[in-house]
PyMOL commands that place a pseudoatom at each C-alpha (Angstrom):
pseudoatom trace, name=CA, resn=MET, resi=1, chain=A, elem=C, hetatm=0, pos=[-0.168, 0.065, -0.308]
pseudoatom trace, name=CA, resn=PHE, resi=2, chain=A, elem=C, hetatm=0, pos=[2.381, 2.539, 0.826]
pseudoatom trace, name=CA, resn=GLU, resi=3, chain=A, elem=C, hetatm=0, pos=[5.451, 1.176, -1.548]
pseudoatom trace, name=CA, resn=ARG, resi=4, chain=A, elem=C, hetatm=0, pos=[5.544, 4.132, -3.509]
pseudoatom trace, name=CA, resn=ILE, resi=5, chain=A, elem=C, hetatm=0, pos=[6.201, 6.304, -0.540]
pseudoatom trace, name=CA, resn=LEU, resi=6, chain=A, elem=C, hetatm=0, pos=[8.917, 3.908, 0.843]
pseudoatom trace, name=CA, resn=LYS, resi=7, chain=A, elem=C, hetatm=0, pos=[10.755, 3.619, -2.637]
pseudoatom trace, name=CA, resn=GLN, resi=8, chain=A, elem=C, hetatm=0, pos=[11.159, 6.733, -2.762]
pseudoatom trace, name=CA, resn=MET, resi=9, chain=A, elem=C, hetatm=0, pos=[12.807, 7.266, 0.841]
pseudoatom trace, name=CA, resn=GLN, resi=10, chain=A, elem=C, hetatm=0, pos=[15.075, 4.444, 0.081]
pseudoatom trace, name=CA, resn=GLU, resi=11, chain=A, elem=C, hetatm=0, pos=[16.321, 6.473, -3.151]
pseudoatom trace, name=CA, resn=LYS, resi=12, chain=A, elem=C, hetatm=0, pos=[16.601, 9.445, -0.756]
pseudoatom trace, name=CA, resn=ILE, resi=13, chain=A, elem=C, hetatm=0, pos=[18.700, 7.231, 2.101]
pseudoatom trace, name=CA, resn=ARG, resi=14, chain=A, elem=C, hetatm=0, pos=[20.945, 5.947, -0.925]
pseudoatom trace, name=CA, resn=THR, resi=15, chain=A, elem=C, hetatm=0, pos=[21.951, 9.049, -3.016]
pseudoatom trace, name=CA, resn=ARG, resi=16, chain=A, elem=C, hetatm=0, pos=[21.920, 10.639, 0.446]
pseudoatom trace, name=CA, resn=GLN, resi=17, chain=A, elem=C, hetatm=0, pos=[18.794, 13.506, -0.596]
pseudoatom trace, name=CA, resn=TYR, resi=18, chain=A, elem=C, hetatm=0, pos=[17.804, 14.225, 2.799]
pseudoatom trace, name=CA, resn=ILE, resi=19, chain=A, elem=C, hetatm=0, pos=[18.238, 16.385, 6.029]
pseudoatom trace, name=CA, resn=MET, resi=20, chain=A, elem=C, hetatm=0, pos=[17.910, 15.333, 9.317]
pseudoatom trace, name=CA, resn=THR, resi=21, chain=A, elem=C, hetatm=0, pos=[16.104, 17.786, 11.500]
pseudoatom trace, name=CA, resn=LEU, resi=22, chain=A, elem=C, hetatm=0, pos=[17.208, 18.915, 15.017]
pseudoatom trace, name=CA, resn=HIS, resi=23, chain=A, elem=C, hetatm=0, pos=[14.195, 17.832, 16.281]
pseudoatom trace, name=CA, resn=ALA, resi=24, chain=A, elem=C, hetatm=0, pos=[14.754, 14.355, 14.639]
pseudoatom trace, name=CA, resn=GLU, resi=25, chain=A, elem=C, hetatm=0, pos=[18.230, 14.237, 15.970]
pseudoatom trace, name=CA, resn=GLU, resi=26, chain=A, elem=C, hetatm=0, pos=[17.400, 15.117, 19.448]
pseudoatom trace, name=CA, resn=GLU, resi=27, chain=A, elem=C, hetatm=0, pos=[14.271, 12.239, 19.222]
pseudoatom trace, name=CA, resn=MET, resi=28, chain=A, elem=C, hetatm=0, pos=[17.045, 9.691, 18.062]
pseudoatom trace, name=CA, resn=ASP, resi=29, chain=A, elem=C, hetatm=0, pos=[19.845, 10.801, 20.952]
pseudoatom trace, name=CA, resn=ASP, resi=30, chain=A, elem=C, hetatm=0, pos=[16.793, 10.281, 23.593]
pseudoatom trace, name=CA, resn=ASP, resi=31, chain=A, elem=C, hetatm=0, pos=[16.274, 6.940, 22.286]
pseudoatom trace, name=CA, resn=GLU, resi=32, chain=A, elem=C, hetatm=0, pos=[20.120, 6.051, 21.287]
pseudoatom trace, name=CA, resn=LEU, resi=33, chain=A, elem=C, hetatm=0, pos=[20.024, 5.284, 17.672]
pseudoatom trace, name=CA, resn=THR, resi=34, chain=A, elem=C, hetatm=0, pos=[22.266, 6.879, 15.469]
pseudoatom trace, name=CA, resn=ILE, resi=35, chain=A, elem=C, hetatm=0, pos=[21.935, 7.910, 12.001]
pseudoatom trace, name=CA, resn=PHE, resi=36, chain=A, elem=C, hetatm=0, pos=[22.911, 4.829, 10.722]
pseudoatom trace, name=CA, resn=ASP, resi=37, chain=A, elem=C, hetatm=0, pos=[20.271, 2.847, 12.755]
pseudoatom trace, name=CA, resn=VAL, resi=38, chain=A, elem=C, hetatm=0, pos=[17.878, 4.772, 11.223]
pseudoatom trace, name=CA, resn=GLU, resi=39, chain=A, elem=C, hetatm=0, pos=[18.530, 4.601, 7.702]
pseudoatom trace, name=CA, resn=ARG, resi=40, chain=A, elem=C, hetatm=0, pos=[19.129, 0.749, 8.333]
pseudoatom trace, name=CA, resn=ALA, resi=41, chain=A, elem=C, hetatm=0, pos=[15.500, 0.448, 9.008]
pseudoatom trace, name=CA, resn=ILE, resi=42, chain=A, elem=C, hetatm=0, pos=[14.678, 2.352, 6.373]
pseudoatom trace, name=CA, resn=LEU, resi=43, chain=A, elem=C, hetatm=0, pos=[16.107, 0.518, 3.927]
pseudoatom trace, name=CA, resn=THR, resi=44, chain=A, elem=C, hetatm=0, pos=[15.191, -2.989, 5.246]
pseudoatom trace, name=CA, resn=GLY, resi=45, chain=A, elem=C, hetatm=0, pos=[11.680, -2.078, 7.354]
pseudoatom trace, name=CA, resn=LYS, resi=46, chain=A, elem=C, hetatm=0, pos=[8.620, -1.446, 5.540]
pseudoatom trace, name=CA, resn=ILE, resi=47, chain=A, elem=C, hetatm=0, pos=[5.254, 0.992, 6.364]
pseudoatom trace, name=CA, resn=ILE, resi=48, chain=A, elem=C, hetatm=0, pos=[2.740, -1.057, 8.336]
pseudoatom trace, name=CA, resn=GLU, resi=49, chain=A, elem=C, hetatm=0, pos=[0.403, 1.991, 9.008]
pseudoatom trace, name=CA, resn=ARG, resi=50, chain=A, elem=C, hetatm=0, pos=[-0.097, 5.480, 8.346]
pseudoatom trace, name=CA, resn=GLN, resi=51, chain=A, elem=C, hetatm=0, pos=[-0.418, 7.481, 11.777]
pseudoatom trace, name=CA, resn=LYS, resi=52, chain=A, elem=C, hetatm=0, pos=[-1.751, 11.137, 11.975]
for i in range(1, 52): cmd.bond("trace and resi %d" % i, "trace and resi %d" % (i + 1))
show_as sticks, trace
zoom trace
């Protein structure tokens, strides 16, 4: 259902065409995650639901 969106996100990761916001970096730090953890999750994961 969300495959097109996920493919776009994965392409942005592969080509380094994204910006990590300060808020995102703070949240990653709170959860003890690195940018590599986030990239790996996007590259290997799937979208299971949409939240507003």
